[in-house]
N, C-alpha and C positions, 0 to 999 in steps of 0.2 A: 504494500500500500504506500502511495506517495506520502512523504512526511507532512506536507502542507495539508493534505486531505485528512490525515490522522489528527493533526492539531485542530482542524476545524471541527471534527467529530467530538473532541473533548469540550470545546466551547459550546457546541450544540447540546451536549449532555448536561452541562452546567445550566444553560438557559432553560432546557426542558425541565430540569428538577425544580427550578424556581417558579416556572409557570405552572407546573402541576400542583405544587403545594399552594401557590398563590391563588389559583382558581378555587381550590377547596376553601381557603380562608375567606375569599371574597364572597362566596355563597353562604358561608356560615355567619358572616357579619355584613349583610347587605347595606347597612346604614352608612351614612357619610362619615360618622364619627369613629369608624374602625381605625385602630392605630396602624395597621399594615394590611395591604391588600395585594392584588395581582402584581402591580408595577413594583411595589416595595420588595416583594419576594424575588421577582425576576432580577431586579437590580442587586439585591443582596447576594444572590447566587453568582452573578457576573463579577461582583466585587471580590468574592472569595476566590473565584477562578483567576482574576487578574492578580490578586495578592499572592496566590500560590505561584504564579509565574515569576513574580518579582523576588520572592524569597521569604524566609521564615519571619524576618522582622516585619515585613509588610503585612503578612498574614496576621500576626499578633496585633498590629496596629488596627487593622480592619475589624478584627473580632472585638477588640475593646471599644472601637467607635460604634459598631452596631449594637453592642451590649448597652452602651450609654444611651443610644437612641431608643432601644427597647425599654429601658427603665423609664425614660422620659415619657414614652407613649403609654406605659402602664400607669404612671402617676396621673396622666391626663384622663384616662378612660376607666380607671378602676371603680368609679361609682356606678357606671353602667355595666361593666364586665369585670368582676373582681378576679377572674382567673388569669393565669399567666401562660396559657397554652400557646397563644399566638406569639408572644415574645420569645418563648423557648424555640418554637418552630422557626422563627426568623433567624435566630442564632445558628440553629442546626442547618438552615438553608445556606448560610455562608460557608459552613464547613463542608457541606455536600458539593458546593461549587468548587471549593478547593480540591476535594477528593476527585472530582471529575477530571481534573488535569492529569491525574495519575492513573486512576482506575475508573474509566467512564461507565463500564457496565455495572460495577458495584455501586457507584453513585446513583445511577438510574434506578437500580433495584431498591435501594434504600429510600429513594424519593417516593417510589410507588408505595412502599410499606408505610412511610410516614403519612402519605395522603389517605391511605386506607384507615389507619388508626384515627386520624382526625375526623374522617367522614363517619366513622362508626361510633361517634360519641354517644348518641342516644341509645344504641343497642348495648354498648358496653356498660353504660351507667345503669340501664334497666336490668341487665344481667346481674351486676354486682349488688344492686340495691334490692331487687325484687326476687331474683332467683337464687342467688348464692346466699347460703345461711352462714351464721357466725362459725358454726362448727366446721362447715366445709372450707371456709377461709383458713381456719387454723390448720386443718389437715393439708390444705394446699401449701401453706408455708412450711409445714413439716416435710412434705414431699420435696419441696425445693431445697430445703436444708440438707435432706438426705442425699440428694443428687448433686448439689453444687458445693456443699461444704464438706460433708463427711466422706463421700466417695473419693474426691481427689486426694484426701489425706491418707487413705489406706494404702499400704504397700501392695504393688501389683506383682507379687512373686510368692512362690510356695514357702511357707515358714515352717521350719522343723518343730518349733514350739507348738504349732497347731496340727501336728501330725502330717505335715506336708500340704496343708490346705492353703489356698490362695484367698485371703480375706477380701481382696478387691473384687474377685469374681463372685464370691458369695454375697457381698453387699450389692453388687450390680443386679443380681437376681432378685434380691429383696426389693430394690428400688423399682425394678421392672414389674414385679407383681403389684406393687402399690400403684404404679402408673397405669397399668392395665385396669385395675379395679376402679381407679378414679375416672378413667376414660368412659367405662361403662356406666358409672354413676352419673357423671355429668351429662352423657348422652340421654339417659333416661329422664333426668330432670329437665333437660332442654326440650325434648320431644314431647314430654308428658306421657301419661299412662294410657292414652287412647289407642295405642298400637296393640294393646291387649297382652295376654299372658304369653304369647309366642315371643314378643320382643323382650318381655321381662325374663323369660327363660334364657334367651340368647345372651343378654347382658349379665344375668346372674351367673351364667356358666363361667364367666371370667373370674368370679370370686371363688366359686366352688361348684363344679358341675354335679358332683355327688349330692351335695346339700340341696342344690336346685331341683334335682330329680326327686329327691325325697319329699320336698315341699310340694312339688307339682302332683306327686302321687297322692299325698294327703288331701290336697285341695280337690282333686278329681273324685276322690272317694266321698268327700263331704258334699260336693256339688256335682252330681252325675250329669247335669245338663251342660257342664263345661268340660266334659271328658276329653273331646278331641282337641280343644284349645290347650288344655293342660298337657296333653300328650305332645302337642307341637312344641310347647315351651320346654318340656323335658328333652325332646330329641334335639332341638336346636342348641341346648346347652352343650351338647357334644361338639358342635362346631367350634365353640369357644375353646374346648380342650385341644382340638386340632390346631387352631390358630396359635394358641400359646406354645404348643410344642414346636411349631414352625419358627416362631419368633425366638424361642430359647435356643433352638438349634443354630439359627443364624448368629446369635450372640456368642454362644459357647464354642461351637464347632462349625463355623461357616463352610468348611470344606466338605462336610457331610450332608449339607442341605440338598445338594443335587441328587444324592442317593435316596434321601427320605422324601423328597418332594412328590414323586408319583404316589407313594403310599399315603401321604397326608392329603393330597388332593383327592384321591379316590375315596378315602374314608370320609373326608369332609363332604364330598359330593353325595355319597350314599345317605348320610344322616341328614344333610340339608334337604334332599329330595323327600325323605320320609317325613320330615317336619313340615315341608310344604304341602304334602299330601294330607296330613292330618289337619293342618290349618284350613285347607280347602274344604275338607269335610265339615269342619266347624262352621264355615261360612254358609255352606249349602244347607246345613241343618238349622240355620237361623240362630245359632248360639251367639248371644251377646257376650263374647268372651271378655269380661272386664279385666282390666289390668290389675296387678297387685295393688295393695294399698299404696297411697302416695309415698313416694320414696323420700325419706328424710334421714337425718342422722349422719353418720360417718361415711365419707366416700370410700374409705378403705380401713383396714384393720392393721395398725402397725404391729400388733402382737402376732397376727397371722403371718405377716411378712417375715418377722424375725423367726418365728417357728419354722416357716418354710425354709429360710436360709439355714437354720440349725439342722433341719431334716436333710437338706442337701449335703451339709458338711458331714453329718453322721453317716449318710449313705456313701459319700465319697471315701470316708475312712474305712467303713465296713467293706466296700467293694475293693478298695486297694488291698486290704488284708486278705480278702478272699482270692484276689488275683495272685498274690504272692504265694498263697498256700496251695490253691487248687488250679491256678491258671485261668483261662478264659471261661471255663465251665462254671467256676465258682462265682464269677461276676454275673453270669447269666441267671443263675438261681437266685442270687441275692437281689438282683434288679426285679425279677419277676415277683418275688415275695413282697418287696417294697411297693410294687405297683398296686397291690391290694389297698394300700392306704393312700397313695398319691402317685399319679403317673408322672407328674412333672419333676418332682425331686429325684425319683429313681432314674428317670430318663436323663436328667442333667448329670447324674453321677457317671453314667456310661459315656455321655458326650464329653465330659471333662476328662475322663480317662483316655478317650480317643485323642482329644486335643493335646494331652500330655505324652502321647506316643505309647501308652500302655495297652491299648486295644486297637485292633485293626478296624478299618471302616466297616467291613461286613459284619463283624461281631458286635460292634457298637450299635449298628442299625438293628440287628436282631434283638439286642437287649432292649432298645426302645420299643420294639414291637412286642416283646414279652411284657413290659410294664404297661403298655397300652392295652393289651389283651386282658391282663388280670384286673386292671382298673375298671374295664367294662363289666367284668363279673361283679365287682363291688357295687357299681351303679345299679345293676340288676337287683342285688340284695337290698340296696337302699330303697328301690321302688317297692319291693315285696314287703318291706317292713311297715310301710304306711299306706300302700295302695291296694286296689282291688286285684283279683287274680287276672282279670282281663287286661288291666293296665300293665301288670307285670309281664304277662306273656307277650304283649305287643312291644313293650320296651325291650324285652330280652331278644325278640326276633330282630329288631332294628340294631341292637348292639352286636348281635352275631353277624349281621350283614356288614356293619361298619368294620368289624375286626377282619372279616374275610376280605373286604376291599383293601384294607391296609396291607395285608400279607400278599395279596395279588400284586398290588403296586410295588411293594418292596421286592418281590421275586422278579418282577420285570426289570427293576433297576439294578439288581445284583447279578442276575444270570444272563439276561439278554446280551449285555456287552461281551460276556465271555463267549457266547455262541458266535457273535459277529466277528470276533477276533480269532476264532478257531480254538478257543480254550475248552470247548466241550460243553455239553448241556449240563 
């Protein structure tokens, strides 16, 4: 690209950033008394670009001058508009103009993000004040502290004092679980309960698919008219299990994701189709499948996340000891037994062993399949504990189809490449 054309693009990016933010501010403050509008923001961005071209001293002088003007504008308009959003945006516009002279694409992207944030004022304020509860805000801050403060401080290596466990990996999994739970909680609060029991089951599965199935089974027994809707919610909670396994594989052992992807996709498709079929029957039968009671309270359970991390750590330790004593077969048995309680912690143990080089890709994938299969058995038992016989048998049939889909997908990923390369069937 010609150097003069490249320089022109940088100036255009700076001007575009100022115009974009200025247009939003002009529409937000259409009155004549607004402290800064379209022309002010465009000129501020160009001033930042010019100052960046002249040097650091010029940029500092321009920033200080614009800051002084912003303060003066605020003092003049604070009676009508006590906020300082426009003044901060004007200062930021100067810096975006300066950034455009070095990284035009980044400056343009940030300008779009700033404009979106400014334009979403009403929606953001409504969400924070009307939708977000005090307890949810506290848990959001706790999640942010866990991810941005605690996680970077933990050593990212195996520690002999912890039996060779990596605290950074364990805490990452705890944060991941809290984030997934929060995402499901916020989505349910945002969309409302009108989607019915099927949506509640799908989102509840991110917290605990086994607990969700048990709750749906009890509800279906107490309210026979909601049977198909409850069954759909129970079935779609399995989709959450599949999604979580995929995410955790990508985090812990990304190299194994390609081998597990066909199995996870096929298992997810089977249970998703079964849930869709059940929900369709509910609609055909005229069932007013009401959603669960209004979602309130904690978005996630810190205790559950810590227990999950502790379970992963314990399983890692047990699996490592089993591997040293019995080889790969010991890890397979331990993972399958642990899957009765939780498919994720036991699967992560095998994934972590593979990431550390202790397990081959094939054996690690089989261990995940074993945990997935035994966990499906636990979910069937959970349905039987509180549901009717019909509910239990239908759920058991869907669990069996899901597990068979997983193993068919895994077999295709493990053995078909061997056939194609002449390794034998």
